[in-house]
TORPA-4810 file (N, C-alpha, C, O; in nm, 3 decimals):
<nodes>
NODE_1_-2.397_-2.003_4.984_-2.302_-2.101_5.031_-2.270_-2.195_4.914_-2.358_-2.232_4.837_X
NODE_2_-2.145_-2.234_4.902_-2.102_-2.323_4.794_-2.154_-2.464_4.818_-2.161_-2.509_4.933_X
NODE_3_-2.191_-2.535_4.709_-2.246_-2.670_4.723_-2.150_-2.766_4.796_-2.195_-2.848_4.876_X
NODE_4_-2.021_-2.757_4.769_-1.923_-2.846_4.834_-1.920_-2.823_4.984_-1.910_-2.918_5.062_X
NODE_5_-1.929_-2.697_5.026_-1.927_-2.663_5.168_-2.054_-2.713_5.236_-2.049_-2.758_5.350_X
NODE_6_-2.165_-2.704_5.166_-2.293_-2.754_5.222_-2.283_-2.904_5.246_-2.326_-2.953_5.351_X
NODE_7_-2.226_-2.977_5.151_-2.212_-3.122_5.168_-2.121_-3.154_5.285_-2.152_-3.242_5.365_X
NODE_8_-2.009_-3.083_5.297_-1.917_-3.105_5.408_-1.985_-3.077_5.540_-1.972_-3.154_5.635_X
NODE_9_-2.059_-2.967_5.548_-2.129_-2.931_5.672_-2.236_-3.035_5.706_-2.260_-3.062_5.824_X
NODE_10_-2.298_-3.092_5.606_-2.401_-3.193_5.631_-2.338_-3.326_5.673_-2.396_-3.398_5.753_X
NODE_11_-2.221_-3.358_5.620_-2.156_-3.485_5.649_-2.085_-3.487_5.783_-2.071_-3.594_5.843_X
NODE_12_-2.041_-3.373_5.834_-1.965_-3.368_5.958_-2.042_-3.428_6.075_-1.988_-3.515_6.144_X
NODE_13_-2.167_-3.386_6.102_-2.239_-3.449_6.214_-2.259_-3.599_6.194_-2.255_-3.675_6.291_X
NODE_14_-2.280_-3.642_6.070_-2.297_-3.783_6.042_-2.169_-3.860_6.074_-2.175_-3.966_6.136_X
NODE_15_-2.054_-3.808_6.032_-1.929_-3.879_6.058_-1.898_-3.882_6.207_-1.846_-3.982_6.256_X
NODE_16_-1.929_-3.775_6.280_-1.908_-3.775_6.424_-1.997_-3.878_6.491_-1.954_-3.948_6.583_X
NODE_17_-2.121_-3.888_6.445_-2.213_-3.986_6.502_-2.165_-4.128_6.472_-2.171_-4.214_6.559_X
NODE_18_-2.119_-4.151_6.350_-2.075_-4.285_6.314_-1.955_-4.327_6.398_-1.947_-4.443_6.439_X
NODE_19_-1.861_-4.235_6.423_-1.745_-4.272_6.503_-1.782_-4.293_6.648_-1.727_-4.382_6.712_X
NODE_20_-1.873_-4.213_6.703_-1.910_-4.230_6.842_-2.021_-4.333_6.860_-2.031_-4.394_6.966_X
NODE_21_-2.104_-4.352_6.758_-2.214_-4.447_6.768_-2.170_-4.589_6.733_-2.244_-4.684_6.757_X
NODE_22_-2.052_-4.604_6.677_-2.007_-4.736_6.634_-1.974_-4.825_6.752_-1.962_-4.947_6.735_X
NODE_23_-1.958_-4.769_6.870_-1.930_-4.849_6.987_-1.785_-4.888_7.000_-1.754_-4.984_7.070_X
NODE_24_-1.695_-4.817_6.935_-1.554_-4.848_6.947_-1.489_-4.753_7.047_-1.497_-4.631_7.034_X
NODE_25_-1.425_-4.812_7.148_-1.352_-4.735_7.247_-1.204_-4.750_7.221_-1.161_-4.842_7.151_X
NODE_26_-1.127_-4.659_7.278_-0.983_-4.661_7.261_-0.916_-4.637_7.395_-0.954_-4.547_7.469_X
NODE_27_-0.815_-4.717_7.425_-0.733_-4.698_7.545_-0.589_-4.690_7.498_-0.542_-4.780_7.428_X
NODE_28_-0.519_-4.584_7.537_-0.379_-4.564_7.498_-0.296_-4.546_7.624_-0.328_-4.464_7.710_X
NODE_29_-0.186_-4.624_7.634_-0.095_-4.612_7.747_0.044_-4.584_7.689_0.099_-4.666_7.615_X
NODE_30_0.100_-4.469_7.724_0.227_-4.424_7.666_0.347_-4.482_7.742_0.333_-4.540_7.849_X
NODE_31_0.465_-4.464_7.683_0.589_-4.505_7.750_0.605_-4.428_7.881_0.649_-4.485_7.981_X
NODE_32_0.571_-4.299_7.881_0.582_-4.220_8.004_0.494_-4.275_8.114_0.532_-4.273_8.231_X
NODE_33_0.374_-4.326_8.078_0.286_-4.388_8.176_0.356_-4.507_8.242_0.349_-4.524_8.364_X
NODE_34_0.423_-4.590_8.161_0.490_-4.708_8.215_0.618_-4.672_8.289_0.657_-4.744_8.381_X
NODE_35_0.684_-4.564_8.253_0.802_-4.520_8.327_0.761_-4.476_8.467_0.834_-4.499_8.564_X
NODE_36_0.644_-4.413_8.477_0.591_-4.369_8.606_0.544_-4.487_8.690_0.564_-4.489_8.811_X
NODE_37_0.481_-4.587_8.626_0.427_-4.703_8.696_0.442_-4.825_8.607_0.377_-4.834_8.503_X
NODE_38_0.526_-4.920_8.646_0.553_-5.039_8.564_0.435_-5.134_8.554_0.430_-5.218_8.464_X
NODE_39_0.340_-5.122_8.646_0.228_-5.216_8.652_0.098_-5.135_8.657_0.063_-5.078_8.760_X
NODE_40_0.029_-5.133_8.544_-0.090_-5.048_8.530_-0.215_-5.135_8.520_-0.216_-5.237_8.451_X
NODE_41_-0.319_-5.093_8.592_-0.449_-5.159_8.585_-0.556_-5.051_8.562_-0.555_-4.947_8.628_X
NODE_42_-0.646_-5.077_8.469_-0.753_-4.984_8.437_-0.883_-5.060_8.422_-0.885_-5.183_8.417_X
NODE_43_-0.994_-4.985_8.416_-1.126_-5.045_8.400_-1.204_-4.968_8.294_-1.190_-4.846_8.283_X
NODE_44_-1.286_-5.039_8.217_-1.377_-4.975_8.122_-1.508_-5.051_8.121_-1.515_-5.168_8.158_X
NODE_45_-1.612_-4.982_8.077_-1.742_-5.045_8.054_-1.771_-5.041_7.905_-1.738_-4.944_7.836_X
NODE_46_-1.832_-5.148_7.856_-1.867_-5.159_7.715_-2.006_-5.219_7.702_-2.065_-5.265_7.799_X
NODE_47_-2.057_-5.216_7.581_-2.182_-5.285_7.553_-2.152_-5.404_7.462_-2.057_-5.401_7.384_X
NODE_48_-2.233_-5.507_7.473_-2.214_-5.626_7.389_-2.218_-5.585_7.242_-2.303_-5.506_7.201_X
NODE_49_-2.125_-5.640_7.164_-2.117_-5.609_7.022_-2.020_-5.496_6.990_-1.982_-5.479_6.874_X
NODE_50_-1.980_-5.419_7.092_-1.887_-5.309_7.066_-1.742_-5.359_7.069_-1.716_-5.473_7.109_X
NODE_51_-1.650_-5.274_7.027_-1.508_-5.309_7.022_-1.426_-5.209_7.100_-1.470_-5.098_7.129_X
NODE_52_-1.305_-5.251_7.133_-1.211_-5.162_7.201_-1.073_-5.187_7.142_-1.034_-5.301_7.119_X
NODE_53_-0.999_-5.078_7.119_-0.860_-5.092_7.077_-0.773_-5.051_7.196_-0.800_-4.951_7.263_X
NODE_54_-0.671_-5.129_7.220_-0.578_-5.106_7.329_-0.441_-5.084_7.268_-0.389_-5.173_7.200_X
NODE_55_-0.382_-4.967_7.292_-0.250_-4.933_7.238_-0.153_-4.916_7.353_-0.172_-4.830_7.440_X
NODE_56_-0.048_-4.998_7.353_0.054_-4.992_7.457_0.189_-4.960_7.395_0.224_-5.014_7.290_X
NODE_57_0.264_-4.873_7.460_0.398_-4.837_7.416_0.481_-4.963_7.401_0.473_-5.054_7.484_X
NODE_58_0.562_-4.969_7.296_0.646_-5.085_7.272_0.770_-5.044_7.194_0.764_-4.960_7.104_X
NODE_59_0.883_-5.104_7.229_1.006_-5.077_7.156_1.082_-5.208_7.136_1.168_-5.243_7.217_X
NODE_60_1.050_-5.280_7.027_1.113_-5.410_7.005_1.264_-5.404_6.985_1.332_-5.506_6.998_X
NODE_61_1.319_-5.285_6.954_1.465_-5.276_6.936_1.540_-5.300_7.067_1.661_-5.321_7.066_X
NODE_62_1.468_-5.297_7.180_1.529_-5.323_7.311_1.527_-5.472_7.345_1.585_-5.514_7.445_X
NODE_63_1.460_-5.552_7.262_1.445_-5.694_7.290_1.318_-5.726_7.367_1.282_-5.842_7.381_X
NODE_64_1.251_-5.622_7.417_1.126_-5.643_7.489_1.010_-5.647_7.391_1.013_-5.582_7.286_X
NODE_65_0.909_-5.725_7.427_0.786_-5.727_7.349_0.670_-5.766_7.439_0.688_-5.832_7.541_X
NODE_66_0.553_-5.723_7.398_0.430_-5.760_7.469_0.389_-5.900_7.427_0.427_-5.948_7.320_X
NODE_67_0.311_-5.964_7.510_0.254_-6.096_7.478_0.180_-6.085_7.345_0.106_-5.989_7.323_X
NODE_68_0.198_-6.182_7.257_0.127_-6.181_7.128_-0.023_-6.189_7.149_-0.100_-6.111_7.092_X
NODE_69_-0.063_-6.283_7.231_-0.205_-6.298_7.263_-0.226_-6.257_7.408_-0.148_-6.294_7.497_X
NODE_70_-0.330_-6.183_7.430_-0.363_-6.141_7.566_-0.417_-6.261_7.644_-0.479_-6.351_7.587_X
NODE_71_-0.392_-6.260_7.773_-0.456_-6.356_7.861_-0.592_-6.298_7.896_-0.600_-6.188_7.951_X
NODE_72_-0.698_-6.370_7.864_-0.835_-6.322_7.885_-0.901_-6.414_7.987_-0.910_-6.535_7.965_X
NODE_73_-0.948_-6.357_8.099_-1.003_-6.440_8.207_-1.134_-6.508_8.169_-1.159_-6.620_8.214_X
NODE_74_-1.218_-6.445_8.088_-1.345_-6.506_8.046_-1.365_-6.481_7.897_-1.408_-6.373_7.856_X
NODE_75_-1.332_-6.580_7.817_-1.338_-6.566_7.671_-1.480_-6.570_7.617_-1.501_-6.550_7.497_X
NODE_76_-1.579_-6.594_7.702_-1.718_-6.585_7.657_-1.765_-6.439_7.659_-1.867_-6.405_7.599_X
NODE_77_-1.689_-6.353_7.730_-1.725_-6.211_7.743_-1.647_-6.126_7.643_-1.704_-6.037_7.580_X
NODE_78_-1.517_-6.152_7.628_-1.428_-6.072_7.543_-1.349_-6.164_7.451_-1.307_-6.273_7.492_X
NODE_79_-1.330_-6.120_7.327_-1.253_-6.197_7.230_-1.149_-6.106_7.166_-1.180_-5.994_7.126_X
NODE_80_-1.023_-6.154_7.157_-0.919_-6.081_7.085_-0.939_-6.105_6.936_-0.947_-6.219_6.892_X
NODE_81_-0.945_-5.995_6.858_-0.965_-6.011_6.713_-0.845_-5.967_6.631_-0.835_-6.000_6.513_X
NODE_82_-0.752_-5.891_6.693_-0.637_-5.847_6.616_-0.525_-5.803_6.710_-0.549_-5.762_6.823_X
NODE_83_-0.401_-5.811_6.660_-0.283_-5.760_6.731_-0.180_-5.723_6.626_-0.150_-5.802_6.537_X
NODE_84_-0.127_-5.601_6.636_-0.026_-5.557_6.540_0.068_-5.457_6.605_0.032_-5.389_6.700_X
NODE_85_0.189_-5.448_6.552_0.285_-5.346_6.593_0.274_-5.228_6.496_0.274_-5.247_6.375_X
NODE_86_0.263_-5.107_6.551_0.256_-4.986_6.470_0.382_-4.905_6.501_0.397_-4.853_6.612_X
NODE_87_0.474_-4.892_6.403_0.599_-4.819_6.428_0.573_-4.670_6.451_0.468_-4.616_6.417_X
NODE_88_0.672_-4.607_6.510_0.666_-4.463_6.535_0.651_-4.388_6.404_0.703_-4.429_6.301_X
NODE_89_0.579_-4.278_6.409_0.564_-4.195_6.289_0.687_-4.108_6.265_0.701_-4.046_6.159_X
NODE_90_0.777_-4.102_6.364_0.900_-4.024_6.349_0.989_-4.093_6.246_1.033_-4.206_6.266_X
NODE_91_1.014_-4.025_6.135_1.093_-4.084_6.026_1.241_-4.075_6.059_1.288_-3.980_6.123_X
NODE_92_1.315_-4.176_6.013_1.459_-4.182_6.029_1.502_-4.175_6.175_1.604_-4.115_6.208_X
NODE_93_1.423_-4.238_6.263_1.457_-4.241_6.404_1.477_-4.386_6.443_1.382_-4.455_6.483_X
NODE_94_1.600_-4.433_6.432_1.630_-4.571_6.467_1.605_-4.593_6.615_1.642_-4.511_6.698_X
NODE_95_1.542_-4.705_6.647_1.519_-4.740_6.786_1.404_-4.667_6.853_1.386_-4.680_6.974_X
NODE_96_1.325_-4.591_6.776_1.213_-4.517_6.835_1.103_-4.614_6.876_1.077_-4.714_6.808_X
NODE_97_1.038_-4.583_6.987_0.927_-4.666_7.035_0.806_-4.648_6.944_0.784_-4.542_6.887_X
NODE_98_0.731_-4.753_6.933_0.603_-4.749_6.860_0.494_-4.795_6.955_0.501_-4.773_7.075_X
NODE_99_0.393_-4.860_6.898_0.282_-4.910_6.979_0.245_-5.051_6.935_0.252_-5.083_6.816_X
NODE_100_0.207_-5.131_7.030_0.142_-5.256_6.996_-0.006_-5.233_7.020_-0.046_-5.182_7.125_X
NODE_101_-0.087_-5.272_6.922_-0.229_-5.242_6.925_-0.309_-5.373_6.915_-0.291_-5.452_6.823_X
NODE_102_-0.396_-5.392_7.012_-0.487_-5.506_7.013_-0.628_-5.456_6.994_-0.663_-5.346_7.037_X
NODE_103_-0.710_-5.536_6.928_-0.853_-5.507_6.917_-0.928_-5.622_6.981_-0.900_-5.739_6.956_X
NODE_104_-1.025_-5.586_7.064_-1.108_-5.685_7.133_-1.254_-5.655_7.104_-1.292_-5.540_7.085_X
NODE_105_-1.334_-5.759_7.102_-1.478_-5.745_7.082_-1.551_-5.795_7.205_-1.519_-5.902_7.259_X
NODE_106_-1.650_-5.717_7.250_-1.734_-5.756_7.362_-1.842_-5.850_7.309_-1.919_-5.812_7.221_X
NODE_107_-1.848_-5.970_7.362_-1.940_-6.071_7.311_-2.073_-6.075_7.386_-2.180_-6.078_7.324_X
NODE_108_-2.067_-6.074_7.518_-2.190_-6.081_7.597_-2.167_-6.018_7.734_-2.054_-5.989_7.771_X
NODE_109_-2.275_-5.997_7.807_-2.268_-5.933_7.939_-2.180_-6.015_8.033_-2.180_-6.138_8.030_X
NODE_110_-2.106_-5.941_8.115_-2.019_-6.006_8.213_-1.894_-5.922_8.236_-1.884_-5.809_8.187_X
NODE_111_-1.801_-5.978_8.309_-1.675_-5.910_8.338_-1.560_-6.002_8.301_-1.564_-6.122_8.329_X
NODE_112_-1.458_-5.946_8.238_-1.339_-6.021_8.200_-1.218_-5.932_8.218_-1.226_-5.810_8.204_X
NODE_113_-1.105_-5.994_8.249_-0.981_-5.920_8.268_-0.883_-5.960_8.159_-0.856_-6.078_8.137_X
NODE_114_-0.830_-5.858_8.091_-0.727_-5.877_7.988_-0.594_-5.848_8.055_-0.576_-5.743_8.116_X
NODE_115_-0.499_-5.941_8.044_-0.367_-5.924_8.104_-0.259_-5.938_7.998_-0.264_-6.027_7.913_X
NODE_116_-0.161_-5.848_8.004_-0.048_-5.851_7.910_0.081_-5.826_7.987_0.082_-5.759_8.090_X
NODE_117_0.190_-5.882_7.934_0.320_-5.871_7.999_0.424_-5.830_7.896_0.430_-5.885_7.786_X
NODE_118_0.507_-5.733_7.933_0.615_-5.682_7.849_0.745_-5.744_7.899_0.791_-5.712_8.009_X
NODE_119_0.803_-5.833_7.819_0.918_-5.911_7.863_1.016_-5.932_7.749_0.988_-5.902_7.633_X
NODE_120_1.132_-5.982_7.786_1.226_-6.036_7.688_1.197_-6.185_7.684_1.224_-6.255_7.781_X
NODE_121_1.142_-6.235_7.573_1.082_-6.369_7.571_1.179_-6.487_7.577_1.135_-6.600_7.600_X
NODE_122_1.307_-6.466_7.557_1.397_-6.580_7.554_1.424_-6.630_7.696_1.401_-6.561_7.795_X
NODE_123_1.474_-6.754_7.702_1.505_-6.815_7.830_1.608_-6.730_7.904_1.712_-6.696_7.848_X
NODE_124_1.580_-6.698_8.027_1.670_-6.615_8.108_1.646_-6.466_8.089_1.707_-6.385_8.160_X
NODE_125_1.557_-6.428_7.995_1.526_-6.286_7.974_1.436_-6.232_8.083_1.367_-6.309_8.151_X
NODE_126_1.435_-6.102_8.100_1.351_-6.039_8.202_1.204_-6.065_8.172_1.161_-6.058_8.057_X
NODE_127_1.128_-6.095_8.275_0.986_-6.123_8.260_0.906_-6.019_8.338_0.947_-5.975_8.445_X
NODE_128_0.793_-5.980_8.282_0.702_-5.891_8.354_0.760_-5.756_8.390_0.725_-5.698_8.493_X
NODE_129_0.850_-5.704_8.305_0.908_-5.573_8.331_0.797_-5.468_8.343_0.797_-5.384_8.433_X
NODE_130_0.704_-5.475_8.250_0.582_-5.395_8.257_0.466_-5.493_8.251_0.474_-5.595_8.182_X
NODE_131_0.358_-5.463_8.322_0.236_-5.543_8.310_0.119_-5.449_8.293_0.120_-5.335_8.340_X
NODE_132_0.017_-5.499_8.225_-0.103_-5.420_8.203_-0.225_-5.510_8.221_-0.232_-5.620_8.166_X
NODE_133_-0.321_-5.461_8.298_-0.448_-5.533_8.318_-0.562_-5.437_8.289_-0.565_-5.325_8.339_X
NODE_134_-0.655_-5.485_8.209_-0.774_-5.407_8.177_-0.896_-5.490_8.216_-0.921_-5.596_8.158_X
NODE_135_-0.971_-5.440_8.314_-1.095_-5.507_8.354_-1.207_-5.446_8.271_-1.231_-5.325_8.274_X
NODE_136_-1.275_-5.533_8.197_-1.384_-5.488_8.109_-1.516_-5.543_8.163_-1.531_-5.663_8.183_X
NODE_137_-1.609_-5.453_8.184_-1.744_-5.493_8.222_-1.835_-5.466_8.103_-1.850_-5.353_8.058_X
NODE_138_-1.895_-5.573_8.053_-1.985_-5.562_7.939_-2.127_-5.559_7.993_-2.171_-5.650_8.065_X
NODE_139_-2.198_-5.453_7.956_-2.337_-5.435_8.005_-2.436_-5.463_7.895_-2.557_-5.454_7.917_X
</nodes>
């Protein structure tokens, strides 16, 4: 067996363990999910110290956007650490939907609800066109 292949074979289980042992969860909600149901609620369990990334379909070219900061029912349990817009990977596609991605960290045991609203933020704009709630139980 070639030395490079041996190293790759040895590193693969380690990298899989690091990604699954790191305590990072991922929740992805597509545009099709929101077309089917404008108001989505989900639940997850986490351990204290772990993180979760939440990716929600977003298309700012329509004037709609998700709340910059999530509404968190108990900030002693969950903390928002990041929020960013990730454009579509489809090149040269004007107006293509992308994702808004939030990262949250579980601080201590308990339950907290993360709430987000997809709206046109200006006065008189549509509010709560889509809503998302994630109930997180930290064990």
